[in-house]
N, C-alpha and C positions, 0 to 999 in steps of 0.2 A: 377233399377241400376244396376251395374256390380257385377256379383258375388264375394263374397270374398273368396279368397282361404281359406282352415283351415292349421294350421301350427304345426306341433309335432316334438317332438326332439328324436332321440335314438340314439343306439350305433352302430358301424359299423356293418354290415351284408351286406353280398350279396344282390343287391336287385334280384328279380326272373322276375318282366314284369313290363310294362310301360315306362314311362320315365325318363331317369337317368341323371343328370347333375354331372359332376366332374370338378376338376379346375386344369388348367395347369399353370405352373409358369416360366414366361418367363426365358429362357436359362436352367431350371432344368425338366420341364416336369410333368409328374405325379408321385403321392407319392404311398404308397403300396395299400391303401385301395382302391384307385381309378383307380390304374393298376387291381386289384381283377375282378372291372365289366367288364374288356375286355380283357379276355382270350386270343382271337385269335388276337389279335395287331392291330385292325381295325383302331383304331385310330393313331396308328403310321406312317400305309401308310397314312390315311386322311391328318395327318398334312403334310405329305411331299408332297400331292398333291397339299393342299389349301397354302402353304408355310406361314404354322402357328407359329409361335414362343413362343405365350403363352403370346402377347404383350395385356395390360390391357383391357377389354371389347373385345376384338376378339373373335370370337367363330366358332368353328365347327361340325357340326352335320352328323350323320351318321343315316340312316334310317333303320330299321330292321338289326343290326349289325348281321354280322356272328357269328356264337359260343353261341348265348344268347337267350332268348325269347323279350327283349326290344323292344319296338315299336322305340324307338330313343335312341340314345346314344349322348351328347352332350359335349363339351368340352368348358369351359369358361376361356379365358386368365385372370390372374390374375397380370400382369407384374410383376416388382420385387419384393421379400416376402420382403423386408426390406423397402419399401415405402407403404405397408399396413396401413392404420391405420381405425379408426371405421366408417369413412364418406365412403373410398373406399369399406370395405364390404358391406354397404349398397347400394352403386353402383353393387354391383355384383349381389345382391338380385335382384335389377333390372334390370340387365340385362340377370337373369333366368326369372324373371317374363315378361319378352317381347319376349322370347321364347318359352314359355309354349304351346303356340296356344290353341288347345282345350283337351288338355291332362289331366287327371283326376288323375292316378297315377302318382306320382310323387317322386324319389328320389335324394337328393342332397347329395352328398357325400364332405364333408368339410374335405378334406386332402391335405396335400401340404409337400413337401420335407423340411424338416428341421425344422418345424413349429408347436408351438403347439398350436393348433387354439382354444379360450376359451371360455367363455359362451358369454361374449359382443362381440364377435366378430361374434357367431353363430346368437345371438337373433340380429344384424345389419343385416344379412342377411334376418332373418325372416321380419324385419321392410321394408328392401328395397323390398323386395317381394310385401308386401301389400300395399307399397306406390305406386309403378309402376302399380299393379292391378286398381287402383282406375280410375272409365272409368264415367262421369256426361249423362247418357243416361235415366234417368227417363221419359223424354219425348217424346223418340224414341217409335216408333209402329212398325217399317220395319226394314227390313236387313240395313247393312251398304252398303256403295257406292261400295263396291268389293263382295257385292251379299253373305256375310259370317253371317250366324245367331250367335246370342250369344251362349256360351256352355250352355246346358241345367243344367249341375253338376257343383258345384265349384271344384277346383283343390283340392285334398287331399296330401298335401305336407310335406314327412317326411325328416326332414333334420338330416343328420347320423353326429355326432361330436364325439369327444372323451369324451365330457362333457357333456350330456344330459342333468342332473340336474340341474347343472348351468345354462346351456342354457335357461332352461325352467323358472327357477327364473328369470334370467334377462329380458326373451321376455316378461315375464306379464308386469312389466314396460315400456320396448318398444312398446308393443300392446297400451297400455292405450295412449303414447303420440300419436302413429301415429293414433288412434280414432279420437284426437282432431283436427289432423291435415287434416283428410278427414272430419270433420264437418265443420271446417273453409272454405276446399274447395267447401262443397255444399252449403255456404250461400253464398260464392261469385258468383258461377255458378248460381245459383239462379234467374230466373225472377223477374224484379220489382212489376210484377203483382200481384207474388206469394208468393212477400217476401217484406212489408211494414212494418213500424215500429212495430205494434200490433203485426203480425204474427210474427218477430223477437224477441220480447219480448217474445212471447209465447214458442220460442226455448231457451230461457235463463231459461224460467221457469220448463223447462225439466230437467235442471239439479240438482232440488231437489232431483230426483230418485237416484242421487250418493251421498248424503248429504250434496250439497251446501246450504246454505242459500240465498233465491232470494226475492228480492222488486221489484217491477214495481211502478216508480210513474209514473201517467197520468200529462195531463196538469193542470190540478186543482193544483195537488202538487206541481208542479216546479212553477208555476205562484206565489203561496203563498210563496214561496224559494226566489222567486224575479228573476228568471233565464230569463231576458227579451232576453239577446243574444242568446241562442238555441230557445226560443220559437220564435223568430224575423224571423229563417230562415225555421220554420216549419208552419209560417202562410198563405200559399198560398196553403196548400194542405188539403184537405179533410180527410187523412187519419190519422192526429191528430201526435203525437210524447209521447215517452216513456223516461224515464230512468231507466236501467235495473242496479240493484244494487246487486252483488252475493259476496257472502262471505265463504271461505273455511276455516275452524278453524282446523287444522291439526297440529298447534303447541302449547306451553305452553299459557296458559290463558294470562299471564301477557306479553307476547311480542306482540310489536308493528305489526300491518300487515307489508307486502309490498302490493303495488298497481298497477294496471294496468289499463288504461283509452282508449278506444277506441270509433272512430270516425264511427256515424254509418248513413251517408246518404246513405238511401236504393236506392232513385235515385236522381241525380244531372241534371236538367236540365239547372242548371246556374241562374235560376232564373229571372228576369230581364234583367239582364246581361245575356242573354242566348247564350250558347255554340251553337259553327257551327254544322249542322247536321250532320258532317262526324264523326262516331265514336261515337256518342252519347250514340249509344246503350251500350259501353263496361259501363256507367256509373251506370249499374245494381251493379257494382263491387265498387262503393266508397263507400262503408262499408266494407273494406278489414278489416280496423284496430280493428272494433267490432268485424268482425269474427275472428279474430286471437285471440283477447282477451277471446272469447266465448271457443274456441278451447282450448287455454292455462287451462280456470277454469276447462274443462273437464277433459283434461291430468293429470291436479294436483290431482282431486280428485279421478278420476279413479285407479290413483298408491297410493292414501292415502298419499300423499306429507306433510311431518312433518313441514309444514311450515302454518303462517297464511296469507291468502291471500287474497285482497279486486279486484273485479274488475267491472269496471263501464262503462255502456256503454251508450252513447247519440244516440239516435234513431230518427232520422228526415226523411222526403223528401222534396226536394227543388223543388218545382213547380212554373209554371208559372200560374197566374191567376190574378182576380182582385184585389183580398187581399194580393197579394205577396209582399214582403218587396222591396221599392224602391230603387235605389240609393240615398245618403244622408240622409236617414234614422239615427237617432241616437237611438240606444237603450243602457239601462241601464243592468249591466250585475248582476250575484248574489254578486257579489264582491264589486259593487257600482259602480265600474268604469264604465263610458259612452265610448262608440265606435261611431263612425262615419261611416255609411255603405257605403264604396266609390263604391263596386265591391259585388253584391249579389252572383257571383260566388266564392269569396274568404269565403266561409260559413262553411267549417268544422272547421276551428280555433275560430269560433263564437258557435260552437257546443261544443269544447273542453273546450271553458273558463269557461263554466259553470260548467262542468263533472269535471274539473281537482279542480276551487274552491269546489266544493262540497267536493269531496273525500279528501283534504286537511282539510277542516273544521270540518267534522264530524269523519274522522277516523286518522289524524294525523299520517300518513304512515311513514315507514321508509324513504321510498322512492316512488317516482309515477313515471312509464315511459307510454308516451301515444304513440299509433301508430294511422298511419292515411295515407290514398291516400292522403296527402295533395297539393303537387304542381306539375306543370309540369316542374318546374325549376329543380325540384331535380333530374329528369329525364336527362336534358341536362348536368347539372354536372357530375352525376355519371352513365347515362347510368341504364341496367336493372340487373345487377350483384352486384349491393351494395344497402343497404338501406343507407338513411343520418341519421347522430347521432349528435345530439345537447344536451350540457348536460352543468349543471352548478356544477356539482362535477366530479372530474377526477377520483377518484375510481369507480364510478359506469361506467362512460363511458369506463373505462380501462376493467372492469369485461364484460360488454356487448361484446365490439371486442374480448376477449378471447372467450367467449360463440358463439360470430360468427364466428370465426376460428374453433372450435371445430365441429361445425354443419352446417359448410358451407352456413350458412345464414347468411350473412356477412354484416356489416356495415364499415363505412366511417366515421370519426369525421369533423364535420364544423363548423366553427367558430359563436362566438357570440361577441356581445360587443357593447358597448354606441355607438360607429359610427354609426352602423346597428340601434339600437334602437331608434334614434333620427327621424328616416327615416318613422317610424309610427306616431310620433306625430301629433295631430291634431290640427287647429284653431280654432274647434267648439266644440270639445269633449274633452275626456281625452286623445283618442288615434284613429285611422282609421286601418281599417281591411287590408288596402294594404299600400305598402311602395313604389310604383314606378316598374318600367320594371326592375331594373338588381336586382340581391340577392335575389329573388322571395323566395324561399326555406326559408333564411337566416332571412329576415323579419319576415315570419310567424311564425318561431320558437320564435323572439323577442318577437311577440304578444304573444303568449302563453306563456313566461317567466314571464308574468307581472300577472299571475295567479295562481304561483306556492308559492310566498314568498319565505322561505328559506329553503323548503323541498328539498333534494336534489332529483334533476328531469332530464329525458330525454325525448328527445321527437326522434321518428322514424318515418323519412319522407318514406314508403314504395308503392308509387305512382308506382314506376317501379318493384317493386318485388313483389306484391301482386295478380295481375292480369295481365294477357297477357306478362307474364314473358318467356324466352326462355325455351322450352323442356328439360327435363335433364334424365339421366339415372333414376330417381326415381319419375319424374311427365310429365305427358303429360296434363295434365290439364290445361285450361285457366285459373281459379283458383288456386294458388300456396298452400294456408296455411301460407303462409310466417309469421313468427315469433313463430309459435307455441314452435315449438324444439327448438330456441334460446334462449327464455324465461323460458322455461321449463330447461333448462341448466342452466341457470343464477342462478335459485330459487335453484336446486339440489346442485351446486358446493358451493354455497355462503351462501344461507338463510337456509339450513337445517343443521341437526347434522350431525357428519360426522361419527357416528359408525356405523357398517352395517346393513342393514335392513333384 
């Protein structure tokens, strides 16, 4: 895999060598500590030649600058100081990582005119560097297409700031969350021949090293529980099915947990309702919801979150085989409700139905949030910059939207209601698993709502954001890890004690 940079924090001091990054605000230029890195004013001349004004994300680079022993001196534009928020600082970190090249010794001078850059901002820069540095290259044995070899040593990055001790403390939590994001990316990027339900369950089991309690239910246990909906999806694959149940108990013993449930279809052929061959290879990422839940549990445990949290992921492979589920089959879910399976490619909701019911029945959580790469219809509605949000609880929906704005893992609330619900009524069973051509993301959510009872619940359809999402300043990977930062922020802001950590 790509080499992970090491990041430390220190007080301002003039770097002596290596690559140095400074910040330049739009219309205001360099601050004192940054100017000290450029005694010969080479950047001033370079700014004029490049017509650089400090616009956000713009970059000016000088090689072997006069008057210093630096290999490179790089200025990153920050835009207007008044518009900088936590996510903008993360994107600045991403811009720095993109410009690292093969640098080993790196100093980042966080100083801007008229602004006190605190620990939160410095930690966000570090997080952005780590996020952008990620690359899924574990199966590559040769140089890339440009003939460039992977650096032999990871970059050692020292972030200079006015508050290094606070930055170090804040970065510990940020790094834990980034670790969860990168874990989710790894899982989504893995090919299906290397990551089936059993292998995925083993990755969940590895969280025990962080103090997470993990139980893995195999088909025998799920059959005893009556999970006919989930097992019906898995019956055509020789790789079996698993339900991973993860518990992080960081809160008070009497506190009800909050719960997250993920769709983990490790490969989706569509079953007998087979998908077209075009882009079917992308269906290795149809477990993006389960990946996000696993990444979230990693993040919460690694930063020792003061909350009780349950993570449940249903792991299956939807394969084509003589034993595969047929359109028209009727299955009985753990809830006792019967489902007429009219389309075997609408399988994620069948997996989630039993996982949600199990979660509600066993844990009686404060709320349940499920994540799933569920429908192409949500991409038609929202594109790839928002996940679809469906909920039976306005407070929970509002908190998710708020966390989405803070992390820029944005969600957009979609409607639910009885007019949509009746579209999945069946003449032959309690319900059918599809509702017709129109409103496909909504009828899928209506289906899931039948398995949550009165528990506050939200469904996030992340089909457009978890895989193949547009590249950004902090992600160049096909698998984005969407959902980890969003849900960590939700837990942090609303379900942990507010006293300082």
